[in-house]
C-alpha positions in Angstrom: -144.5 -61.7 19.6 -148.2 -61.6 20.3 -147.9 -58.4 22.3 -145.9 -56.8 19.4 -148.4 -57.8 16.8 -151.3 -56.6 19.0 -149.7 -53.3 19.7 -149.0 -52.8 16.0 -152.6 -53.5 15.2 -154.2 -51.5 17.9 -151.7 -48.5 18.1 -150.2 -48.5 14.6 -146.6 -49.2 13.6 -145.5 -45.7 14.7 -146.1 -45.8 18.4 -143.6 -45.8 21.4 -145.2 -48.9 22.8 -144.4 -50.8 19.6 -140.7 -49.8 20.2 -141.1 -51.2 23.8 -142.3 -54.5 22.5 -139.5 -54.6 19.9 -137.0 -54.0 22.7 -138.5 -56.5 25.0 -138.6 -59.2 22.3 -135.1 -58.5 21.4 -134.1 -58.8 25.0 -135.7 -62.2 25.2 -133.9 -63.3 22.0 -130.6 -61.9 23.3 -130.9 -63.6 26.7 -131.5 -67.0 25.0 -128.5 -66.6 22.6 -130.7 -65.8 19.5 -128.5 -62.8 18.7 -129.2 -62.7 14.9 -132.9 -62.4 15.6 -132.4 -59.8 18.4 -130.2 -57.4 16.6 -132.6 -56.1 13.9 -135.3 -55.8 16.6 -133.1 -53.6 18.8 -132.1 -51.6 15.7 -135.8 -51.1 14.8 -136.7 -50.1 18.4 -133.8 -47.7 18.5 -134.8 -46.0 15.2 -138.5 -45.9 16.3 -137.7 -44.4 19.7 -135.3 -41.8 18.2 -138.0 -40.8 15.6 -140.9 -40.7 18.0 -139.4 -39.6 21.2 -136.3 -37.7 20.0 -132.6 -38.4 20.4 -132.7 -37.1 24.0 -135.0 -39.5 25.8 -134.2 -42.1 28.5 -135.7 -44.9 26.4 -133.2 -44.2 23.7 -130.5 -44.7 26.2 -132.0 -48.0 27.3 -132.1 -49.4 23.8 -128.5 -48.1 23.1 -127.4 -50.0 26.2 -129.3 -53.1 25.2 -127.9 -53.2 21.6 -124.4 -52.5 23.0 -124.7 -55.5 25.3 -125.7 -57.7 22.4 -122.6 -56.4 20.5 -120.5 -57.1 23.7 -121.9 -60.7 24.0 -121.0 -61.4 20.4 -117.4 -60.0 20.6 -118.1 -56.8 18.7 -116.3 -54.8 21.3 -115.6 -51.6 19.4 -119.3 -51.3 18.4 -120.4 -52.0 21.9 -118.0 -49.4 23.4 -119.4 -46.6 21.2 -122.9 -47.4 22.1 -122.2 -47.8 25.9 -120.5 -44.5 26.0 -123.4 -42.9 24.2 -125.9 -44.5 26.6 -123.9 -43.4 29.6 -123.6 -39.8 28.5 -127.3 -39.6 27.5 -128.5 -41.1 30.8 -126.2 -38.8 32.8 -127.5 -35.8 31.0 -131.2 -36.8 31.2 -131.4 -38.5 34.5 -128.6 -37.0 36.6 -125.2 -38.3 37.8 -126.8 -40.4 40.6 -129.5 -42.4 38.9 -129.6 -46.2 39.0 -129.7 -46.3 35.2 -126.4 -44.3 35.2 -124.9 -46.9 37.6 -126.0 -49.7 35.2 -124.3 -47.9 32.4 -121.1 -47.4 34.4 -121.2 -51.1 35.3 -121.7 -52.2 31.7 -118.9 -50.0 30.4 -116.6 -51.2 33.2 -117.4 -54.9 32.2 -116.4 -54.1 28.6 -113.2 -52.5 29.7 -112.4 -55.4 32.0 -113.1 -58.0 29.4 -110.9 -56.2 26.9 -108.0 -55.8 29.3 -108.3 -52.1 30.0 -108.3 -52.4 33.8 -107.3 -48.8 34.4 -110.5 -47.6 32.7 -112.7 -50.3 34.3 -111.9 -49.8 38.0 -113.1 -46.2 38.4 -116.3 -47.1 36.6 -117.0 -50.0 38.9 -116.4 -47.8 41.9 -118.9 -45.2 40.5 -121.5 -47.8 39.7 -121.2 -49.3 43.2 -121.4 -45.9 45.0 -124.5 -44.8 43.0 -126.2 -48.2 43.5 -125.5 -48.3 47.2 -126.7 -44.7 47.6 -129.9 -44.9 45.5 -130.9 -48.5 45.8 -129.3 -49.7 49.1 -126.7 -52.2 49.8 -129.0 -55.2 49.7 -130.6 -54.5 46.4 -130.1 -57.1 43.6 -128.6 -54.5 41.3 -126.2 -53.3 43.9 -125.1 -56.9 44.7 -124.6 -57.6 41.0 -122.4 -54.5 40.6 -120.5 -55.5 43.8 -120.0 -59.0 42.5 -118.7 -57.7 39.2 -116.3 -55.4 40.9 -115.1 -58.2 43.2 -114.5 -60.4 40.2 -112.6 -57.7 38.5 -110.4 -57.1 41.7 -109.6 -60.9 41.9 -108.7 -61.1 38.2 -106.9 -57.8 37.8 -104.7 -58.1 40.9 -103.7 -61.7 41.0 
């Protein structure tokens, strides 16, 4: 909160770093279950990033993904799906098919499909996420291990 207020005061309300602080504070609130407080901050960050950086910017994809995860955590699956798909397409277009952020987006969309019983859609996304993570980050990287764990959990549940 202090960083957000300081950035607003020093940089003005219309600055990309203000959007970064909004996104970060929303992330803290979301990770501690304070979803009602997080959602408007994510929405503000998204609107500010789109306005200041344009619709075609990796930071826009990041905030789309973060807001989508909040919707996912609160059971708003259809809203989450739309945003996750947008984040994935945007990150692929801007960063390339084999970027770690793309792997993260594949994983998050796979998680949504898994938790909503759409196993046929989930599995290829897990595979893509894992392949990209292993190639770009290495097999021992925390992100790669997280994706591998998610995929393993999916396989245990889906094929019991």
